[in-house]
N, C-alpha and C positions, 0 to 999 in steps of 0.2 A: 445413359447415365452414370455407364462403367468408367469414362472420362473423367469424373469430377473427382480432384485430388483427396484424398482422406488425411486429416490432420490429427495425429496423437499430440492433447496438450497436459504436460503432467505441471502440476503445482507445487511448492511445497508445501506442507500441511498446515498453511497457517492463516486467519482470515484475511490477513494483508499482503498473502499472495496470490491465495486463490480469486479475489476480484478483480487486478490488471491482469490475470491471465483468461480469466471468465470473457473478462471487455474484450479481450485480445479476440478470442475463439469465436465471440460476436460476430466481431468485424469481420473474421475471415470465412463465416458462413453466409452474412452480407455480400461479400466478394465472390460467391460461389465455389468455396467448400467445403465438405464434411467435417465435423469434428467430433472427437472420440476426447471426451474429456475425466481423466481419470483423477478422480480421490482415492484416498485413504480411506478402509472402511469405514473407520470412524468418523471422517469429516465428512463420507457421503451421507451417512445417517442425520447429520444435524444440518447438508444443505437442502435433503430432499425432508427432510419433518420442516424446516422452515419457510417452505411455499405454502404463502395463502392459497385460498380458496380459488383468488382471480388466478390464481395458476396454473390450475389444475386442468382446466380447458384449454389452457396452450399448450399442456407437457405433451400432450401426442404430438402436435404439429412442429413442434419443435425438435422432438426426438427422432424425425424422420431425418433433420440437417445434424442435431447434435445431442448425441447419446453420451450418458452420464454412466461410468461404470467405477470400479472400485477394486481396490487390492487392498491386502492386510499390511498395518504398517510396522509387522516384528514384533509390539510393544503387548504385555499382558492387557487385561480390562481395566487392572487398578492401576496401572503404569501412570506416574504424570507427564503431558503430552507438551505442558510448558515448560518443561525440563529441555530447553534445546540439544546440549550436549548427547543427553540420552536419547532424545527423540532422531536426532543425525545419524547417532552410531547406527540404531536400530534402521532405521529406512534403507543406510550403505550396506547393512549385512544381510538385509533380508530380500527388499524391497528389487533387484536387479533381478535375481528368479523369477519372483514373481510375476513384474511386467513382461519378462519373454515371455512365460506360459501364457500371461492371458493374451499376447500378439498372436503367439502361434495357436492359439486356441480359435481366435476371430478369424486367422487367414484359413483358419482347418473347415470353418462355418461356411467363410467364401462370402460374408456379409457384408465387410468392411475389406477390402485390402490396403494395410497403414499405408502409404509411400511418404511420408515426412513426421519425425516429431519435433514439439517445442517444447521444450522443458525450461526449466525454473532454473536462475542463476544456481541454487543451491541444492539441484536436481541434477546438476550437468553429465553425474554419469549415465543417465538413459541414453547420453548419447552414443555410448559404447554398445549398448542392447539394442539400439537402432542399427548400428552399425553390421551386426552378425544377421541382421533382416535385408541388407542392403540399402539401407535408409539414412537420407541426409536429416542435417538437423538443423536447429537453429537456438541459441539461447535469449531468454528472455530476462533480464535484471529489472526485479520486480521495485528494487531501492534507484535509488539519484546516481546519476551517472559518474560521480565524485566517489560512493561508493563502491560501482563497479569498478573505476579507475585505481582506486586502493588494493581490490582484491587481487586485480591483474599486477600488481606492482609486488605483492609481497614475496615470490621468487626473489628479485632483485633486493628486498629488504632485509632479507635473510641472507645473501650473500654478500652485500656490504656491512653484514654485523649490526644492524640496527634492531633486528630482533632473531630470536633463536626459533629454532624449527618447530617450536609449539605457539610460535607468536608471542613469547614473550619479550619485552623489551630489555635490550642490554644497551642500549645508551642512555646517558642521562640527560640529554637532552629532552627537554618540555613539549617542545614540536618539532614536525617534520613537516619540510615541502617537496611531495612528491616529483612537482614540476614547476617549470619556473609561470608555466601560465595558470596554476592555480594558488589558490591561498593555502597558507601555512596550518597545520592542523597539530589539535592539542593530544599528544600521542595518550594521554592519560584516558581519551575520550571515544578512542578508535572501537570500532568492531571489526574483529577479525575472524576471515574464514579462508583459509588456503585452500582454493579451487582448483590446484597445480594447473596445467596449462593444457586449456580448451585448444582443439585445433578444428575451426570449424568457420562457415562461412559467415553466418550473420550472428549478428551479435545487438537485440533490440534493445530498446529502453526507455521506460514512462518517463520522458524528458523533453526539452525543446532546448533547440540551438542557442535562444536568446537566455535562458536560465543557467546553462551550465557551460558557457564557452571555452573556459578553461579544462575541465575534464574532456570536454569532446574533441577539443584539438589534442589533447595528451594521446588520447586513444580512439584515432580517428575509425578505426574499427566499428566504434558504437556507434548504432545508426540512432537517434531520436523519432520514436514515433509517438511523442503524447503531445498533449495530456489524454489518457487514456480515460474517458469520461464514461459512465453508463447511457443506455438511448432510452430513451422515453417511450411508453405503449400510447399513442395520444389516443385511442379508442377509450381506455379506464381511465387514463390520467396517472397513472403510477408509472414506477420506474419497475424495470424487469431485472426484480430480485434474486432472479436465480443467482446461486454461490454465496448468500448472504446464511452464515451459521445461527441467525436468529431474526426471528419475523418483525418486521420496521413497526412500530406503531405510528400510525399515518395520523392519526388526532393530533400531531404535535403541528403541523402543516396547519390545520384551520385556527389553531390556537396562535400562530403566527399571524395570520389574517388580522387577528383581531388588536395586533399591537402597533403602535405608531409605527411610522421607516426609519432604519439605523438606530434603533433601542436596544435590541435583546441582543445578550452573551451567550453565545452560541459555547459550551461546557462540553467536550467527548475526547475521551481519551484512549480512544482506541480498542482492543480487543482482550490486550495482556497488563495493561498497568493495573497495579495497584497499590494503595494507600494503605498506611498503617491509622487509628481512630484519629491520633493526633493532627495527624495531616490533612484529614477527613474535615473534622471537624473546623480547621483554620481555613479552609476553601469555601465550606459551608456557610461561616460566619460573617469570609471576605466579600462572599454574592449578595448576602443583606444587606451590609455595608455600604455597596456599591447604590443601593435603593436604587437599581434599573429592574428589568425583567429580564429574566436568563430563563434557556435554555438546556436543561442540564440532562447528559448519557448519563445513567447509572445502571450497568449491567445488574441481571438478574442474580448473578456470584457474588454479590456484594454484599459482606457481612456486616459493614458498620452501621453505628446506630447514630442516628440526626441529633444535633446538640439541642436545647431544649430552645434555644433564642432563636435556633432555626425555624420552629412555628409563624406562620402568618407571612410566610416571604412573598415575593412577587415572579415568584418561577414556576415552570413548570418541569416534570421529573418523567422521564421515559427510559424505556430499559434498552432500548436500538430507534435508531432514528436513520429514516432515509437522507443521509447527509448530504448528499448533494443536492437534494431540492431545497434542503435547508438553507443552504451555504448561498444558494440561486435566488434569497427569499428576500425581499427589501427591508424588511424590518430587522434583520440582522447585520449588527453593529461589527461586531467583532469575533474572531475565532481564539478561544482560549483551547488549546492543543499539545498532545506529548507529541506533533512533530513528527510522525511515520510518514512516509511517503506518499502514501496514498492521499493522506488528509493534506500533508502540504500541496499536492499538485490540486486536488481539491478546492482547497480553498485560493490558491494563487488563479485556477480559471474561472473565478465568482470573484476577485477581486477586495476579497476581505482581508482585512489587517489581522496580522496573529499577534498573541501572547503566548507567547512558548515554554511549553511545560512539559520537558521530554524526561522519558522516563527510562530507558537504556540504548545499548547498541548503537547503531547508525542515528539516532533519534537525536542525538546529543549533537552530532556535526549539522542535523538537516537544521536544528534551532539557530545555531551560531549563523549560519548561512542566510537563512531568513533576515536574521536582526542586524549582521555586520555587512553581508555582500548584495543580498536587493536591497535592504532597508524597509521593509515590510511588517517588521515587529518588534518587540519588546520581549525579553527574557524578565524573568523575575529571580530577584535576591535571595538567598536560605540566609536565616538567621545563625547566631551560632551553634544552637543546635540539630543545624541543617531543615529547617521547618520554615515553606512560606505561610508567612505569619497573614492573620487573616489584612492585617494594615496594610503590605504589602500587597495585596488581592487588588484592596480596592485602589492605591494610589496609582499600582502601572494601569488600572483600566481608564482612571481621570485621566494619567500621562497621553495614551495611546490616543484617546476619543477625543482630545485636545487640540491631537496633532492635525491640521488639516491636509498637511503635507506627505505625512503616512497615507493618508485614504487618497490621495489623488497617484501618489506611486503606485500604489495598489491596484487602481483602476488602469493606469499607463501597461502596468506588466498584465494587468487581464487582458487586453488589449493584443500585444504582442502574441501573449501564450496563445489565445482561442484562433489567432490570425495561422494558428499550422494545421487548424484539423479543417479550414473551409475547402472549399473545393481550390484546387493550385495551390494551396498551405505546402510548406515544407515536410511537415510530419504525415500528412497524408498521402504527396509522392510518393515517399519512403514506404508506405505501406502500401500500398500499389505495386512497388517495384518488387518486393517482396511475395507478395501472392502472384505475381505474372511469372516472379523465377517458380516459385513451388509449381504453377502447372505446367512450367515447360518441363 
């Protein structure tokens, strides 16, 4: 057993980062590796408490190949962990020492001699920790290859005077084009994180050759291994929900079973998006105006009141959904999404057209890409007060669902994307190459 490689996997502490790295970890386990999955203490508690009853029976057998461990994130109990800048600073200041301590203690106990580190792009400093122990490493970009390429370009954008060293725009141009093989990007929409110079052998990304040929040819080092989709547990018919912060409400699947094919609007904005009361009302009323059944994910931390006219709606509301299962359900007609990259990949992998409602950061770029480049979605227009009105919601739903070409393009793209992870598929071959390298 001693020659089984042990891989330490470190995600950035946010649901949209933990998910793809957990899926990748499960693939590594399936291919004969052991994994030590490191969450922050705060996230570790959420992940462990979200295990449904069905998980406990499997927990022990999984722990032998995948160990969930935690380290402090450097913030106090009452600090706001949605404050990106504050969290990043705390992680960089305190976590390298904590990670070093964790590895040192594991090696002392002799239980798991870690041979390799797989770090989230936002946690790239972990590779320097690994080097102290003689470990090699890989970086995983949980966002798009376009975002990855953009971050790689920051040093040259600073050098040519487009940005200052804090990522503040110095140019008067509205758009930039970082490569002739890529579309122009709106500077105001861009999400900057200066990751410095990452020198290591493997850069993995949850994408495919067909989805982002421009970005992948611009940074040939990025290896597409997507789509990273959760595997199903055929015995219990549920997904393996390890890594979820919230328990999934599986009642929405039986509700979907009762709906007609291709009629339901799936509305979900990920783990961070917040609306004010005014915008929440307009969205709720817009869903009523469509006169269609809808499945709306509203997190438990939502403090909004429902408008009175919302009573008697045709929808189902859940606090968290098994998203991949929902998107693959024949009742789903379209996906009203914040365009986070995981949601984007899941929607594309299921051939579901999008109504794009990005919230912040690279989601804005993803939304434009879905609509303008892939042509499998429509965006919403805001009124003069910056609100998406209920009439706009109704209008775009009708426009999208009456467009047969949009649906057929979505299905064609699904086929191309999914061909990557069948036997002999391009992404699967790259993943096998990576595993072979770890084992050598």
